C-alpha positions as CSV (number, residue, x, y, z in Angstrom):
1,M,62.0,-56.9,-24.1
2,D,58.5,-55.4,-24.1
3,W,57.9,-51.7,-23.6
4,S,56.4,-50.7,-20.2
5,S,53.5,-48.3,-20.2
6,E,55.7,-45.7,-18.8
7,E,58.1,-46.1,-21.8
8,V,55.2,-45.9,-24.3
9,E,54.0,-42.6,-22.7
10,A,57.4,-41.2,-22.6
11,F,58.0,-42.2,-26.2
12,K,54.6,-40.4,-27.3
13,E,55.7,-37.2,-25.5
14,L,59.3,-37.4,-27.0
15,Y,57.9,-38.0,-30.4
16,I,56.1,-34.8,-30.2
17,T,59.2,-32.9,-29.5
18,H,61.8,-34.9,-31.5
19,G,59.8,-36.4,-34.3
20,K,61.7,-39.3,-36.0
21,D,65.0,-38.5,-34.3
22,F,65.2,-41.9,-32.7
23,R,68.6,-41.0,-31.3
24,A,67.3,-38.1,-29.4
25,I,64.2,-40.2,-28.2
26,A,66.7,-42.9,-27.0
27,Q,68.7,-40.5,-25.0
28,H,65.7,-39.9,-22.7
29,L,65.0,-43.7,-22.6
30,P,68.0,-45.2,-20.7
31,Q,67.0,-48.8,-21.3
32,R,66.5,-48.3,-25.1
33,T,68.7,-47.7,-28.2
34,P,67.9,-45.6,-31.2
35,A,67.3,-48.9,-33.1
36,E,64.8,-50.0,-30.5
37,A,63.1,-46.6,-30.6
38,M,62.8,-46.9,-34.4
39,M,61.5,-50.5,-34.5
40,F,59.0,-49.4,-31.8
41,Y,57.7,-46.7,-34.0
42,Y,57.3,-48.8,-37.0
43,R,56.0,-51.9,-35.2
44,Y,53.7,-50.3,-32.6
45,D,50.0,-50.2,-33.1
46,P,49.5,-47.0,-34.9
47,G,46.1,-46.3,-33.2
48,K,47.9,-46.2,-29.9
49,L,50.4,-43.7,-31.0
50,G,47.6,-41.8,-32.9
51,V,47.1,-39.1,-30.2
52,A,50.7,-38.3,-30.0
53,L,51.1,-38.2,-33.9
54,A,48.0,-35.9,-34.3
55,R,49.3,-33.5,-31.5
56,C,52.7,-33.5,-33.5
57,S,50.9,-32.7,-36.7
58,V,48.9,-29.9,-35.1
59,F,52.2,-28.5,-33.4
60,F,53.9,-28.4,-36.7
61,I,50.9,-26.8,-38.5
62,V,50.7,-24.2,-35.9
63,M,54.5,-23.5,-35.9
64,L,55.1,-23.7,-39.6
65,G,51.7,-22.5,-40.9
66,D,49.8,-24.4,-43.5
67,R,52.0,-24.3,-46.5
68,G,49.7,-26.4,-48.6
69,G,48.4,-25.0,-52.0
């Protein structure tokens, strides 16, 4: 089953909050299983998820600080 645009947007927002916790993501998407959420993450066009992934990275850098050398 294809993902609706609403599900894609919800996934992006949920990914920002939950990262790769696909079980938590699927709990907010009633028609999706954790396996479907994981497959979506690994198969979906990374460019379309890019904004969410970039926002997630910025969030963690702000929250955890830049721990790089």
